[in-house]
C-alpha positions as CSV (number, residue, x, y, z in Angstrom):
1,M,-19.4,21.5,6.7
2,G,-17.3,24.3,8.2
3,R,-14.6,25.5,5.8
4,R,-11.3,26.7,7.3
5,A,-9.0,29.2,5.8
6,A,-7.3,27.8,2.8
7,V,-3.8,28.6,1.7
8,P,-3.8,30.0,-1.8
9,V,-2.1,28.0,-4.5
10,T,-0.6,29.6,-7.6
11,G,0.9,28.3,-10.8
12,R,-1.1,25.1,-10.9
13,N,-3.1,23.6,-13.7
14,R,-6.5,22.8,-12.1
15,H,-8.5,20.4,-14.2
16,R,-9.9,17.0,-13.9
17,P,-9.1,15.5,-15.9
18,L,-7.9,-8.2,-24.1
19,A,-6.9,-11.1,-22.3
20,V,-4.7,-13.7,-23.9
21,A,-4.9,-17.5,-23.5
22,G,-3.7,-19.2,-20.3
23,L,0.0,-20.1,-20.1
24,A,1.4,-23.4,-18.9
25,G,4.9,-22.0,-18.3
26,L,6.8,-18.8,-17.9
27,A,8.6,-19.0,-21.2
28,A,5.4,-18.6,-23.1
29,F,5.2,-15.0,-21.9
30,A,8.1,-14.0,-24.1
31,A,6.3,-15.2,-27.2
32,V,3.2,-13.1,-26.8
33,A,3.1,-10.3,-29.3
34,V,-0.5,-8.9,-29.7
35,T,-1.0,-5.3,-30.8
36,L,-3.8,-3.5,-29.0
37,P,-5.1,-0.1,-30.3
38,G,-6.0,1.4,-26.9
39,P,-6.8,0.9,-23.3
40,A,-8.5,-2.5,-22.6
41,S,-12.0,-1.3,-21.7
42,A,-15.5,-2.5,-22.4
43,A,-17.5,-0.2,-24.7
44,G,-18.5,2.9,-22.8
45,A,-16.8,1.7,-19.6
46,P,-14.8,4.4,-17.7
47,V,-11.1,4.7,-18.1
48,R,-9.1,5.6,-15.0
49,A,-6.7,8.6,-14.8
50,M,-3.3,7.4,-13.5
51,E,0.3,8.6,-13.2
52,N,2.4,9.1,-16.3
53,L,5.4,7.2,-15.0
54,D,8.9,6.9,-16.4
55,R,10.6,3.5,-17.0
56,A,12.4,3.6,-13.6
57,P,15.5,1.7,-14.9
58,V,17.9,0.2,-12.4
59,A,21.3,-1.5,-12.7
60,V,22.9,-3.4,-9.9
61,T,26.2,-5.2,-9.7
62,T,26.1,-9.0,-9.1
63,E,28.5,-11.9,-9.1
64,D,27.5,-12.5,-12.7
65,G,27.8,-9.0,-14.0
66,V,25.2,-6.2,-13.9
67,F,21.5,-6.8,-13.6
68,V,19.5,-4.3,-15.6
69,S,15.8,-3.9,-15.3
70,W,13.1,-1.4,-16.4
71,R,9.3,-0.9,-16.6
72,M,6.9,-2.1,-19.1
73,L,4.2,0.6,-18.7
74,G,0.5,0.1,-18.5
75,L,-0.4,1.4,-21.9
76,D,2.6,-0.1,-23.8
77,R,1.4,-2.3,-26.6
78,E,2.1,-6.0,-26.3
79,N,4.5,-5.9,-29.2
80,I,6.8,-3.3,-27.7
81,A,10.4,-4.5,-27.4
82,F,13.6,-3.0,-26.0
83,H,17.3,-2.5,-26.7
84,V,19.8,-2.0,-23.9
85,Y,23.0,0.2,-24.3
86,R,26.1,0.2,-22.2
87,D,28.5,3.1,-22.5
88,G,26.9,4.2,-25.7
89,E,27.2,0.8,-27.4
90,R,24.2,-1.5,-27.9
91,I,24.6,-4.8,-26.1
92,T,21.3,-6.5,-27.2
93,R,21.7,-8.3,-30.6
94,T,18.0,-8.4,-31.2
95,P,15.2,-6.4,-29.5
96,L,14.0,-7.9,-26.2
97,S,10.4,-8.9,-26.5
98,G,10.3,-11.0,-23.2
99,A,11.1,-9.9,-19.7
100,T,12.1,-6.3,-19.2
101,S,15.4,-7.2,-17.5
102,L,18.7,-8.9,-18.3
103,T,22.1,-9.6,-16.8
104,D,25.0,-8.0,-18.6
105,P,28.1,-10.2,-17.9
106,D,30.5,-7.5,-19.2
107,G,29.0,-4.7,-17.1
108,T,30.9,-3.1,-14.2
109,T,30.2,-0.7,-11.4
110,E,31.6,2.0,-13.7
111,S,29.2,1.3,-16.6
112,V,26.5,3.6,-17.7
113,Y,23.3,2.3,-19.3
114,R,20.3,3.4,-21.4
115,V,17.2,1.6,-22.6
116,R,15.4,2.3,-25.9
117,T,12.0,1.2,-27.0
118,V,11.5,-0.6,-30.3
119,G,8.1,-0.9,-32.1
120,G,4.9,-0.8,-30.1
121,G,3.4,1.6,-32.5
122,Q,5.4,4.6,-31.2
123,P,8.6,6.5,-32.0
124,P,11.7,5.2,-30.2
125,E,11.9,6.4,-26.6
126,W,15.1,6.6,-24.6
127,T,15.6,6.5,-20.9
128,D,18.1,8.9,-19.4
129,E,21.5,7.5,-18.7
130,F,21.7,5.6,-15.4
131,G,24.6,4.2,-13.4
132,V,25.2,1.0,-11.5
133,W,24.4,0.4,-7.8
134,A,27.4,-1.1,-6.1
135,E,25.1,-2.9,-3.6
136,Q,21.7,-4.4,-3.9
137,Y,20.3,-1.4,-2.2
138,R,20.5,2.4,-2.2
139,D,20.4,4.6,0.9
140,I,18.1,7.6,0.8
141,P,19.4,10.1,3.4
142,V,16.8,11.6,5.8
143,N,16.7,14.4,8.3
144,R,15.9,13.0,11.7
145,P,13.9,15.4,13.8
146,A,15.2,16.4,17.2
147,G,13.5,14.7,20.1
148,G,11.6,16.4,22.9
149,V,10.0,16.1,26.3
150,T,6.4,15.6,27.2
151,P,4.5,17.7,29.8
152,T,5.2,14.9,32.3
153,G,8.9,15.1,31.8
154,E,9.3,12.0,29.6
155,A,12.1,12.4,26.9
156,Y,11.4,10.9,23.5
157,T,13.3,10.5,20.2
158,Y,12.1,10.0,16.6
159,H,12.1,6.9,14.5
160,L,11.3,6.3,10.8
161,N,7.9,4.7,10.4
162,D,5.5,4.1,7.6
163,A,5.7,5.9,4.2
164,S,3.9,6.3,0.9
165,V,4.9,7.4,-2.6
166,G,3.6,9.7,-5.2
167,D,4.8,11.7,-8.1
168,L,4.9,15.0,-6.2
169,D,6.4,17.2,-9.0
170,G,5.0,15.5,-12.2
171,D,8.3,14.3,-13.6
172,G,7.3,10.6,-13.8
173,T,9.5,9.6,-10.8
174,Y,8.2,8.9,-7.4
175,E,9.0,10.8,-4.2
176,I,8.6,9.5,-0.7
177,V,6.2,10.9,1.9
178,Q,7.6,9.7,5.2
179,K,6.1,9.6,8.7
180,W,8.3,10.1,11.7
181,E,6.9,8.6,15.0
182,P,8.1,9.6,18.4
183,S,9.4,6.7,20.6
184,N,6.4,7.2,22.9
185,A,3.8,6.7,20.2
186,K,0.9,4.7,21.7
187,D,-1.9,2.4,20.7
188,N,-5.3,4.1,21.5
189,S,-5.9,1.6,24.3
190,R,-2.9,3.1,26.3
191,S,-2.8,6.4,28.0
192,G,0.1,8.8,28.1
193,Y,1.4,11.8,26.2
194,T,3.2,11.4,22.9
195,G,5.5,13.6,20.9
196,N,4.3,15.3,17.7
197,V,4.0,13.3,14.5
198,I,6.3,14.7,11.8
199,V,5.8,14.1,8.0
200,D,8.6,14.7,5.5
201,A,8.8,14.5,1.7
202,Y,12.0,13.3,0.0
203,T,13.2,12.6,-3.5
204,L,14.7,9.2,-4.1
205,D,18.1,10.9,-4.0
206,G,17.4,12.1,-0.4
207,E,16.6,15.8,-1.1
208,Q,14.1,17.0,1.5
209,L,11.2,18.9,-0.1
210,W,9.3,19.9,3.0
211,R,8.3,19.0,6.6
212,I,4.8,19.1,8.1
213,D,4.5,19.1,11.9
214,L,1.0,17.8,12.9
215,G,1.3,19.4,16.3
216,R,0.4,18.5,19.8
217,N,-3.3,17.9,19.1
218,I,-2.7,14.9,16.8
219,R,-1.7,11.9,19.0
220,A,1.0,9.6,17.7
221,G,0.2,5.9,17.1
222,A,-0.8,3.4,14.5
223,H,-4.5,4.4,14.4
224,Y,-4.3,8.2,14.2
225,T,-2.4,9.3,11.0
226,Q,-2.8,7.8,7.6
227,L,-0.9,9.2,4.6
228,M,-3.0,9.4,1.5
229,V,-0.6,10.3,-1.3
230,Y,-2.3,10.5,-4.7
231,D,-3.0,12.8,-7.6
232,L,-6.5,13.7,-6.6
233,D,-7.2,16.5,-9.1
234,G,-5.6,15.0,-12.2
235,D,-2.9,17.7,-12.8
236,G,-0.1,15.1,-12.9
237,R,1.2,15.9,-9.4
238,A,0.2,14.0,-6.2
239,E,-1.4,15.7,-3.2
240,V,-1.1,14.6,0.4
241,A,-4.2,14.3,2.6
242,M,-4.2,13.8,6.3
243,K,-6.2,14.4,9.5
244,T,-5.0,17.7,11.1
245,A,-5.9,19.8,14.1
246,D,-5.2,23.1,15.8
247,G,-1.5,23.8,15.7
248,T,-0.6,21.7,12.6
249,V,2.2,23.5,10.7
250,D,2.3,23.0,7.0
251,G,5.4,22.7,4.7
252,T,5.6,26.5,4.3
253,G,5.4,27.3,8.0
254,T,1.7,28.3,8.0
255,V,-0.3,27.2,11.0
256,I,-3.7,25.6,10.7
257,G,-6.3,26.7,13.3
258,D,-5.2,28.0,16.7
259,A,-1.4,27.7,17.2
260,N,-1.7,28.1,20.9
261,A,-4.5,25.5,21.6
262,D,-3.7,22.4,23.7
263,H,-6.6,20.0,23.8
264,R,-4.7,17.1,25.4
265,N,-6.2,15.7,28.6
266,S,-4.3,14.4,31.6
267,G,-4.2,10.9,30.0
268,G,-2.6,12.3,26.8
269,Y,-5.7,11.8,24.7
270,V,-7.2,14.5,22.5
271,L,-11.0,14.3,23.1
272,S,-12.0,17.9,22.6
273,G,-11.3,20.7,20.2
274,P,-11.8,20.9,16.4
275,E,-10.7,18.1,14.0
276,F,-9.8,18.8,10.4
277,L,-9.0,17.1,7.1
278,T,-6.4,18.9,5.1
279,V,-5.1,18.5,1.5
280,F,-1.5,19.6,1.1
281,D,0.3,20.5,-2.1
282,G,2.7,17.6,-2.7
283,E,5.5,19.7,-4.1
284,T,5.6,22.4,-1.4
285,G,3.7,20.9,1.6
286,A,1.4,24.0,1.6
287,A,-2.1,23.4,3.0
288,V,-4.5,23.9,0.0
289,D,-7.8,23.3,1.7
290,T,-8.9,22.3,5.2
291,V,-12.4,21.2,6.2
292,D,-14.0,19.7,9.3
293,Y,-13.2,16.0,9.8
294,V,-16.4,14.0,9.2
295,P,-17.9,12.8,11.5
296,G,-16.7,14.7,14.6
297,R,-16.2,12.7,17.8
298,G,-19.5,14.0,19.4
299,D,-20.1,12.2,22.6
300,T,-17.0,10.1,23.2
301,C,-18.8,7.6,25.3
302,S,-21.3,6.8,22.5
303,W,-18.5,5.0,20.6
304,G,-18.2,2.3,23.2
305,D,-15.9,3.7,25.9
306,C,-15.3,7.1,27.5
307,Y,-11.5,7.3,27.5
308,G,-10.9,7.5,23.7
309,N,-10.0,4.0,22.5
310,R,-12.9,3.5,20.1
311,V,-13.6,7.0,19.0
312,D,-10.1,7.6,17.7
313,R,-9.8,4.6,15.4
314,F,-9.2,6.0,11.9
315,L,-8.7,4.4,8.4
316,A,-8.3,6.0,5.0
317,G,-8.0,5.1,1.3
318,V,-8.3,6.4,-2.2
319,A,-10.9,5.0,-4.6
320,Y,-12.2,5.6,-8.1
321,L,-15.8,5.9,-7.0
322,D,-17.0,7.1,-10.5
323,G,-14.6,4.8,-12.3
324,E,-12.5,7.6,-13.8
325,H,-11.3,10.0,-11.1
326,P,-9.8,9.3,-7.6
327,S,-11.7,10.3,-4.5
328,V,-10.3,10.2,-1.0
329,V,-12.1,8.3,1.8
330,F,-11.5,8.9,5.5
331,A,-13.2,6.8,8.1
332,R,-13.7,6.7,11.9
333,G,-14.6,3.7,14.0
334,Y,-14.9,-0.1,13.5
335,Y,-15.3,-1.7,16.9
336,T,-18.8,-0.2,17.3
337,R,-20.1,2.7,15.3
338,T,-18.7,2.7,11.8
339,T,-18.4,5.8,9.6
340,L,-16.8,6.6,6.2
341,A,-16.8,10.0,4.3
342,A,-15.7,10.4,0.7
343,F,-14.4,13.6,-0.8
344,D,-13.4,14.9,-4.2
345,F,-10.7,17.5,-4.7
346,D,-10.7,19.8,-7.7
347,G,-7.3,21.4,-7.1
348,E,-8.7,24.1,-4.9
349,S,-11.2,22.6,-2.5
350,L,-12.5,19.4,-1.0
351,Q,-16.1,18.6,-1.8
352,A,-18.1,16.0,0.1
353,R,-19.3,13.1,-2.1
354,W,-21.1,10.9,0.4
355,T,-21.0,9.6,4.0
356,F,-21.8,6.2,5.5
357,D,-22.8,6.0,9.1
358,S,-23.9,2.8,10.9
359,D,-26.0,5.1,13.2
360,E,-28.2,5.8,10.1
361,Y,-28.1,2.4,8.3
362,G,-28.6,0.2,11.4
363,D,-26.9,-1.6,14.3
364,E,-26.1,-4.6,12.1
365,Y,-23.4,-2.5,10.4
366,E,-21.6,-1.8,13.7
367,G,-18.4,-3.6,14.7
368,Q,-17.7,-5.0,11.2
369,G,-14.5,-3.0,10.3
370,N,-10.9,-4.2,10.4
371,H,-7.7,-2.5,11.5
372,N,-7.2,-2.0,7.7
373,L,-9.2,-1.7,4.5
374,S,-8.9,-2.6,0.9
375,V,-10.2,-0.8,-2.2
376,A,-11.3,-2.9,-5.3
377,D,-13.9,-3.1,-7.9
378,V,-15.5,-6.2,-6.4
379,D,-18.8,-6.2,-8.3
380,G,-17.4,-5.6,-11.8
381,D,-19.1,-2.3,-12.5
382,H,-15.8,-0.5,-13.1
383,R,-16.2,1.6,-9.9
384,D,-14.4,0.8,-6.6
385,E,-15.9,-0.5,-3.4
386,I,-14.4,-0.2,0.1
387,V,-13.8,-3.6,1.7
388,Y,-14.0,-2.5,5.3
389,G,-13.3,-5.9,6.8
390,S,-16.5,-7.9,7.1
391,L,-18.5,-5.1,5.6
392,T,-18.2,-3.8,2.0
393,I,-19.4,-0.3,1.1
394,D,-20.5,0.2,-2.5
395,D,-19.2,3.1,-4.7
396,D,-22.2,5.2,-3.8
397,G,-21.7,5.0,-0.1
398,T,-24.4,2.4,0.6
399,P,-23.8,-1.1,2.0
400,L,-23.0,-3.6,-0.7
401,Y,-23.2,-6.5,1.8
402,N,-22.4,-7.3,5.4
403,T,-21.2,-10.8,6.4
404,G,-21.7,-10.1,10.1
405,L,-18.4,-11.9,10.9
406,G,-17.2,-9.0,13.0
407,H,-13.9,-7.2,13.5
408,G,-10.5,-8.5,12.4
409,D,-6.8,-7.6,12.0
410,A,-6.1,-8.5,8.4
411,A,-7.8,-9.0,5.0
412,H,-6.5,-9.7,1.5
413,V,-8.5,-9.0,-1.7
414,S,-7.5,-10.1,-5.2
415,D,-8.3,-12.8,-7.8
416,L,-7.2,-15.4,-5.4
417,D,-9.1,-18.2,-7.2
418,P,-8.9,-17.6,-11.0
419,S,-11.2,-20.6,-11.6
420,R,-14.0,-18.5,-10.3
421,P,-15.3,-15.2,-11.8
422,G,-14.3,-12.0,-10.0
423,L,-12.3,-11.4,-6.8
424,E,-12.1,-13.1,-3.4
425,V,-11.4,-12.0,0.1
426,F,-9.3,-13.9,2.7
427,A,-9.8,-12.5,6.2
428,V,-9.0,-13.3,9.8
429,H,-11.5,-12.7,12.6
430,E,-11.3,-11.6,16.2
431,S,-14.7,-12.1,17.7
432,M,-15.6,-15.8,17.9
433,S,-19.1,-15.0,18.9
434,A,-19.6,-12.8,15.8
435,S,-17.8,-15.2,13.4
436,G,-19.3,-18.4,14.7
437,N,-15.9,-19.7,15.7
438,R,-14.4,-19.1,12.3
439,G,-10.9,-17.9,12.7
440,A,-10.5,-17.1,9.0
441,T,-12.8,-17.1,6.0
442,F,-12.4,-17.1,2.2
443,R,-15.3,-15.4,0.6
444,D,-16.7,-14.1,-2.7
445,A,-15.8,-10.4,-2.8
446,A,-18.9,-9.4,-4.7
447,T,-21.5,-11.2,-2.5
448,G,-19.9,-12.1,0.8
449,E,-20.6,-15.8,0.2
450,I,-18.2,-17.9,2.4
451,L,-16.4,-20.4,0.2
452,Y,-14.3,-22.0,3.0
453,D,-13.4,-21.3,6.6
454,M,-10.9,-22.2,9.3
455,P,-12.2,-23.1,12.8
456,A,-10.9,-21.3,15.9
457,S,-11.7,-20.6,19.5
458,R,-9.9,-17.3,20.0
459,D,-8.9,-14.0,18.4
460,I,-6.9,-14.7,15.2
461,G,-4.4,-11.9,14.6
462,R,-2.4,-13.1,11.6
463,G,-3.4,-14.5,8.2
464,T,-2.5,-14.0,4.6
465,A,-3.1,-15.3,1.1
466,G,-1.0,-15.7,-2.0
467,D,0.2,-18.4,-4.4
468,I,3.1,-20.2,-2.7
469,D,2.4,-23.7,-3.9
470,P,2.3,-24.4,-7.7
471,T,0.8,-27.9,-7.3
472,H,-2.5,-26.4,-6.3
473,A,-4.5,-24.0,-8.4
474,G,-4.9,-20.4,-7.3
475,A,-3.7,-18.7,-4.1
476,E,-3.2,-20.5,-0.8
477,G,-4.6,-19.0,2.4
478,W,-3.1,-19.5,5.9
479,A,-3.7,-18.2,9.4
480,V,-2.5,-18.8,12.9
481,T,-5.5,-20.8,14.2
482,A,-3.6,-22.8,16.9
483,T,-3.5,-21.9,20.6
484,G,0.0,-20.5,20.4
485,A,1.3,-16.9,20.2
486,W,0.7,-14.4,17.4
487,N,3.9,-15.6,15.7
488,S,3.0,-19.3,15.9
489,R,3.8,-21.4,12.8
490,E,0.9,-23.6,13.6
491,G,-2.5,-23.1,12.0
492,E,-4.1,-24.1,8.7
493,L,-2.9,-23.8,5.2
494,R,-5.6,-24.3,2.5
495,A,-5.7,-24.3,-1.2
496,A,-8.1,-21.9,-3.1
497,D,-10.7,-24.7,-3.3
498,G,-10.6,-25.1,0.5
499,T,-8.5,-28.3,0.6
500,L,-6.5,-28.5,3.8
501,L,-2.8,-28.7,2.9
502,G,-1.3,-28.9,6.4
503,N,-1.1,-27.4,9.8
504,T,2.4,-26.0,9.5
505,I,2.2,-22.6,7.9
506,P,4.5,-19.9,6.6
507,S,4.9,-16.7,8.5
508,A,1.6,-14.8,8.2
509,N,2.7,-11.1,8.3
510,H,3.5,-10.1,4.7
511,M,4.4,-11.3,1.2
512,I,6.4,-9.9,-1.7
513,W,7.2,-10.8,-5.3
514,W,11.0,-11.1,-5.2
515,D,12.5,-13.9,-7.2
516,G,11.9,-14.8,-10.8
517,D,8.8,-17.0,-10.7
518,P,5.3,-15.8,-10.2
519,L,4.9,-17.4,-6.8
520,R,4.9,-14.9,-3.9
521,E,7.6,-14.9,-1.3
522,I,7.3,-14.5,2.5
523,L,8.3,-11.1,4.0
524,D,8.6,-11.0,7.7
525,H,11.1,-10.5,10.6
526,T,12.7,-12.2,13.5
527,F,11.6,-10.6,16.8
528,N,12.1,-11.2,20.4
529,E,9.0,-9.7,22.0
530,A,10.6,-9.7,25.5
531,S,13.9,-8.0,24.7
532,D,14.1,-6.5,21.2
533,P,12.8,-3.0,20.4
534,A,12.7,-3.8,16.7
535,G,12.7,-6.8,14.4
536,V,15.3,-7.8,11.8
537,P,13.7,-8.5,8.3
538,Y,14.0,-11.4,5.9
539,I,12.5,-12.8,2.7
540,A,11.7,-16.5,2.6
541,K,10.5,-19.1,0.1
542,W,7.9,-21.7,1.0
543,D,9.0,-25.3,0.4
544,W,5.7,-26.8,-0.5
545,E,7.1,-30.3,-0.7
546,N,8.5,-30.4,2.8
547,G,6.2,-27.8,4.5
548,A,9.2,-25.6,5.4
549,Q,10.1,-21.9,5.1
550,N,13.6,-21.2,3.8
551,E,15.1,-17.8,4.1
552,I,16.6,-16.5,0.9
553,F,17.4,-12.8,1.5
554,H,18.4,-10.7,4.5
555,P,18.1,-6.9,4.1
556,E,21.2,-6.0,6.0
557,G,21.6,-3.2,8.5
558,T,17.9,-2.5,8.9
559,Y,14.9,-2.8,11.2
560,T,11.2,-3.4,10.7
561,N,8.4,-1.1,11.9
562,N,5.6,-1.3,14.4
563,W,6.7,-3.8,17.0
564,T,5.2,-7.3,16.4
565,K,3.6,-6.2,13.0
566,G,7.1,-6.4,11.5
567,N,6.3,-4.4,8.4
568,P,8.6,-2.5,6.1
569,V,8.5,1.2,5.7
570,L,7.0,0.4,2.3
571,Q,6.9,-2.3,-0.4
572,A,5.9,-1.5,-3.9
573,D,7.0,-1.9,-7.5
574,L,9.2,1.2,-7.5
575,Y,12.0,0.3,-9.9
576,G,12.6,-2.0,-12.9
577,D,10.2,-4.8,-13.9
578,W,7.2,-6.1,-12.1
579,R,9.0,-7.4,-9.0
580,E,8.5,-5.4,-5.8
581,E,11.1,-3.3,-4.0
582,V,11.1,-3.0,-0.2
583,I,12.2,-0.1,2.0
584,Y,13.4,-0.4,5.6
585,R,14.8,2.0,8.0
586,T,18.5,1.8,8.7
587,Q,19.4,0.8,12.2
588,D,20.8,4.2,13.0
589,E,17.7,6.0,11.6
590,S,19.9,8.0,9.2
591,A,18.5,6.7,6.0
592,L,15.8,4.7,4.2
593,R,17.4,1.6,2.6
594,L,15.7,0.6,-0.6
595,F,16.3,-3.0,-1.8
596,T,15.6,-4.3,-5.3
597,T,15.8,-7.8,-6.6
598,T,18.6,-9.0,-8.9
599,E,17.0,-12.4,-9.7
600,E,16.5,-13.1,-13.4
601,T,13.0,-13.9,-14.6
602,D,11.2,-15.1,-17.8
603,L,8.0,-13.4,-16.8
604,R,6.9,-10.3,-18.7
605,L,4.4,-8.1,-16.9
606,R,3.5,-4.4,-17.0
607,T,4.5,-2.4,-13.9
608,L,2.2,-3.3,-11.1
609,M,1.9,0.5,-10.3
610,H,-0.3,0.8,-13.5
611,D,-2.7,-1.8,-12.2
612,P,-5.3,0.4,-10.5
613,Q,-6.1,-2.0,-7.6
614,Y,-2.4,-2.6,-6.8
615,R,-1.6,1.2,-7.0
616,L,-4.5,1.9,-4.6
617,G,-3.1,-0.9,-2.3
618,V,0.2,1.0,-2.1
619,A,-1.8,4.1,-1.2
620,W,-3.6,2.4,1.7
621,Q,-0.7,0.2,2.8
622,N,0.4,2.5,5.6
623,V,-3.1,2.4,7.2
624,A,-3.2,1.1,10.8
625,Y,-2.1,-2.6,10.6
626,N,-0.2,-2.6,7.4
627,Q,-1.0,-5.2,4.7
628,P,0.7,-5.9,1.4
629,P,-0.8,-4.6,-1.8
630,H,-2.5,-7.0,-4.2
631,P,-3.3,-6.5,-7.9
632,G,-6.8,-7.0,-9.4
633,F,-5.6,-10.1,-11.3
634,F,-4.0,-13.4,-10.4
635,I,-0.2,-13.7,-10.3
636,G,0.9,-17.3,-9.8
637,A,1.5,-20.6,-11.4
638,D,-0.2,-21.2,-14.7
639,M,-1.5,-17.7,-14.7
640,D,-3.3,-16.1,-17.6
641,R,-1.9,-13.1,-19.4
642,P,-3.5,-10.1,-17.7
643,A,-5.4,-7.6,-19.8
644,R,-3.9,-4.2,-20.5
645,P,-5.4,-1.9,-17.8
646,A,-8.2,0.5,-18.7
647,I,-6.3,3.6,-17.8
648,R,-5.1,7.0,-19.2
649,Y,-2.1,8.9,-18.2
650,V,-2.5,12.4,-16.7
651,T,0.0,15.2,-17.2
652,G,0.2,18.8,-15.9
């Protein structure tokens, strides 16, 4: 592996660092008070190194007063409770041992709050003072790059696109790593020049930390640049890993490779020249180490076409392949040849861990990848696997199993059927010849055994799974299996046991936990494919009694991303209790608009960001065709109390 010149880094610490009975109703969560002495882990099982987060408190004005919310952290004991203070005076009569949120009827937009821990086997801990949002959102100002002109004279502008989060400076608060895409970004199947891809880092207050210009030799589009933002070396601060090339300029102005090289061909593709993988310092944007991208493109035609559509299909993720420390995984190809390469980062250099290549393992592993991937411990060995669509790669880089169902656009991995041991996968399929005319399948995540399927006669581009109907156990799965367009509301809706519930389905793009119950809501957009350049987002609730979708929230003044995909910039549990926040771009591209819920809840859960599978889902969410993150346990009606995660916090 050819090593490129690394930018020296100074001043860094470089080191590696009980389930409770099932609950029939939400109110029972508040009564649970079990003291646990340490991380929930089997004897001798690995414990994962994860972010040492703050409580991310938030206060928002509502018609009923001020809604206040904060995190229960992953290693908090079950008997931890909280007091809330307004303007220096305690407003909670007794410690709150239930949900980590409340509505203060006497609060105003001028109020100032603090939250204090009580019990939990630790000294009292105070949050910093925090004020009240006047709206249900906060705007994070951004610095829109200037547009440009392609070699063929086409002018382009920049638009906010996908993002990720990480604690870049080690203070327990997330920062945003934001991708800017030019207006001429293209799918690999389309020829033409594109503008450069720009990547910025911002605090949640809108302070710009750095800017990376990936340069002319990285094409812009959904399949080229994935943002892997994670603390890879265990120093308490997140790094950023991306594919780079000659002419990439890091956050300090240093050029990677040859600044003058231009490897674009007349069709705008980049099919020659070196390809790199770079880890950047999250706080400064400086390139720390750059290595050759594995594998190189080699003979472009050998990937299935000669113009660059199949060779330049990239995916990425972060996985705990040893069960304790995160590794970064970068992949190439899924229509035909399929390759994945895992690396470890020690704070100074990337070290190859393993590679998987279908050219070595056999033709049966070709064409089994999705436009996305998931990372989860599917076989219960405390180490992560890569669910690469219809193929699952074990933690050691060997095939765990291959269903042979072929390529697809979406897959969802979680404990979707809690009546069964382990995790399940709900996936949609594109090739009817490969899938045997199965448009979607529900399978055992450990073995690939198909538990139920949905028939189809064409490419199925949309499908998802989550608990939206409390009258049937587990998560429902639904997919557009009718003959209509991608956004059709016709298809199949099935219960976790495979029971057909109807042929009218919810929107099948995204989901979010937004209101107070454990059912998941629908996250999508209205979009006129013929005339609108962008979609307008909404959140909806599924009416299981009438088979209808009812919109409950409209994120005002914003657009969705990525044309028909209609995804947000990011969704994640960023503030307050376990409910998810959602970030969209403002319609004038001047800011990121972050929305949080103000719905009351009786459900007490730890922050989802300390569930390892959910946190890794946030890391890979921006990859290709974005999908929502899922935890490693079931959230839904009649759910069991999830065990405390087997994690440890890392600090600098």
